N, C-alpha and C positions, 0 to 999 in steps of 0.2 A: 391592618397589617396582615392578619391571617388570610383575609380575602385575596390580597395581592400575591401572597405566597402560593395560594392554591391556584390562582390564575397563571402564575409562572410555570406551574407544573404541566400546563397544557400547551406550552409554547413549543413549536416545532424547531427544526434546525435553522431555518431562515431567520426566525425571530431571535433565537439564542445567539446567533453570530452576526446578525445585521449584515453589513456589507463587507466585513472582514473575512478572510479565508477561514474555512472551518478547520481550526487547528486540532489535529488528531489527539494531541496530549491534553486538550482542554474539554473534550466532549463530556466525559464522565465527571470531571471536576466541576464543570458548570452546572450540571444537573444535580450533583451532590450538594453543591453550595446553595442551590435554590430550594432544596427539599428539607422541610422541617423534620427533626428527628422522629417526631411522632408518626410521620408518614413512611418511615422505613419499617417494612414488615418482614416476618419470617415466612419463607415459602418452603414447602416440602420439596426436597430434591427430586423425588420421583414424579413430581408434577411438572417438572421443567423439561423442555425439549429444545434442541439446538435451533438457532436462528436459521430459517430455510435459505437465507441469502449469505450465510457464512462462506466466504471464499476459501478459507483455509481448510484443507482436507487432512493434513498431517500435523499431529501434535507431538512434541518432543517428550517421550516417555520419561526420560531422566529428569527433565525440568519439572514435569508434573509430579513426580515422586518427591522432589525437593520442596515444591510448593505444598504438597500434601503434608509433609513432615512439619513445615512451618505452621500450617493451619491447625494441625493436631495440637501443637504446643501453644500457639498464640491466638487461634481463632481467625475468622475472616475479618480483616481490617476494613475493607471497602466493599459496600453493598454492590451486588450486581444490578443491572437494569433489565427489567423484563416487561413483557406485554401480555395482557390477558388474551387468551385465545379461546376457541370453542371448547377445547379440552385442555385444561391446565394453563400453562404459561409458556411463551416463547422467549428465549434468551436474546436480548438485544445486544448486551455487552457483558462480558465476564464468563465466557464459556470455560476458560481455563480454570477459573476459581470453582466453577460447578464440578468439573471433572476431578479436580484435586480434592474438593470437599468430600466427594463420594469415596475417593481413595482413602481419605482420612477417617472414614466411618461416620461422618456426620449425617443427620437426617434432614436438617433444615439449613437455610442460608439466608442472611439478611439481603433484602432486595428493595429496589425502588420500582414501582409499577408505573409505567408511562404508556400513553396511548399514541404511539408513533404510527405513521402510515407505513405501508410496505416499502415504498421508495426510500423513506427515511431509515427504515431498518436495514435496507441494503447498504445505504451510505455509511451508517454507523458501523456496521460489521467490517466494511472495508477500512474505515478510518482507524478502528481499534487495532486491526492487524498491522496496518502501515506504521502506526506509532511504535509498535513493538518489533517491527521488522521481521515478522514471523511468516510472511508470505514468500513463496518462491517467485521468481521473476515471471513465470508463466501464469501463476495464480493471480499475481498483481495485474498483469496485462488483461487477463480474462475478466477480472473485477472491473477494470476501467471500461472495457467493452460493454459489460452488462449495465453499468451506470449510464453510459452514453445512449444505449438502446432503450433502457427503461425510462430514464428521465427526459429523453429526447432533447438533449442539449448538445452544444458544439464542444469540440475538444478545448477550445479557448475558454469557454465557460467552466468546464470541468476543472481545468488547470487553475482558474481563479478560485474556485470553491475549495480546492484542497491545497492551495499554496504551492503548486508546482509550475514549471514552465510548460508552455504549449509543446515545445520541442521534446521535452521529457516524455509527455503523454504520447506524442506521435511515435517516438522511438520505442516505447514500451509496446504499443499496439502493433508495431511492425514485427515484433517477435512472434505474433500469432500466425504470421505468414510462413514461418519456418516449417519444414517437413517434420512430422512427429518424431522421427528418429533423432533429428538434430535438437528438437525441444528436449528430448530425454537426456542428451549429452549435456545440455545447459543445466537441467535439473540436477544431474549427477555431478555438476561442477567440473566436468571434463573439458569444457570450454567456458570462457568467461562471458559476462554480459557484453563487454566491449567487442569480443569476437562475434557474438551472436548478432549484435547490432549491425556490424558490417555485412554479415552473411544475409541478414534479413532484407538487404537492399538489392540482392541479386535475384533475378527473375527465374532462372533455371533451377528447379529443385534438385536435379541430379548433380549439377555443378555445386550447389550448396552443400550437399552431402559429401561430395568429393573433397571440398575445401575443409569441411569440418573434420573429416578423418585425417587430412593432411596436417591440420593444426595439432592434433593429438600425436600423430606419428612423428612429426618433426619438431614438436614443441615451438611452433611459430608464435611470435608475439603479434599484437594488433597491427603494428606498422607493417610487418611482413605481409599479413593477409590483405591489408589495404592496397599494398603495391601489387599483389597478385590480382586483386579484384579490379584493378584498372585495365587489365588486359582487354583489348578491344573485342575478343571473342566472348567475353562474359557480359551478357546483356543485363543492364540494371533496370530497376523498376522506374516508372515514369517520374515518380516523385524524386528519386535519387538523381535522375538525369539533370533536373533543374538545379541541383546543388552539387554538381560533380567536381567543382573547383576545390582543390586541396592545397595545403601548403605544408611545410616541414613540421608545423606544430599541430596538424589536424588530429593526430592520434592523442596528443595531450589534451586538446580541447574536448575531444570526445570523452576521455576519462574523467575530466573535471566536470563536464556537463552531467555525466551519470552520477557523480558524487554529490553535486550541489543541486541537481534538479532544476537548473536554469541555464540560460545561454552564457557561454564562456568564450572569450576571444583571447588568443595568445599572439602578440605581435613582438617585434624585436624590443627587448628590454621592457615589455609592458604586459600586464595581465589584467583583463577586464572581466569582471563578474557582474552580470546584470541582475537587478531585482526590481519587482513591480511596485512594492510599497514597503512601509516600515515593518509590517509583520513578516514579509518575505525576507527582508534584510536580517531581522532577528533570527529567523529560521536558519539562514545561511551562517550567521555568526555562531549559533548553537552547534552546527555541524563542525565548524572550525574550532569549537571549544573556546570561543572568545566570550568572556562575560564582562559586560560593561556596568 
């Protein structure tokens, strides 16, 4: 029994999740579940450094202070996951707990030490943040691009691994084509994701900037900007030309696609939400707050 538990500790992401999507809310729980209590160690906080593949750059200071207060009173409930490095340890999952523990004045933190590859560390860092919705849209898009480049996989394969639709991944990656000043407007929430998605399908950067400023100045909604972007003077990207057909429900479909991360079709008196498997269906039901 002990031998099988120790063998389980060496399992990578592929083995942990088999053919099912790598559910972000189960990465740590699966590892914790398979780790005997005697394998949880106390690591010195000053020996820990951030996961080099951590996509999140900004941490909510107020939220960290609240977590620090909780840790000071109750301790750290869930161990972090770390990897031994040449000097000390790298945090695979749990950087917020590490930062909050330092704020709380602790010297050590409970940890599970795992020997993940660099690619797996990158993937877990992304999954941990996606679970908690701590990434900005641009950080999320950059994380997807890094995964695609590093793992050398297709958008479709990435979508399967993280339980999203291929169209969702494509739309997110499209945001990286926006001019930097428009990306900043999105980060500052001056324009919405839906606005940004429409703008990302326009080829002319100057026109994108003009429309972004028009959205803010005239408080335009997504449908407004879609109508303006149909103007024959506005050149669309090649990908967008293939899918230029729209209907009166297009803007609603786009909003729901963003919310559910899957293909959504709105027809007269009918709403169709696509899912790839039972895990994907459960993910969508959770978003809809439906518990069966």
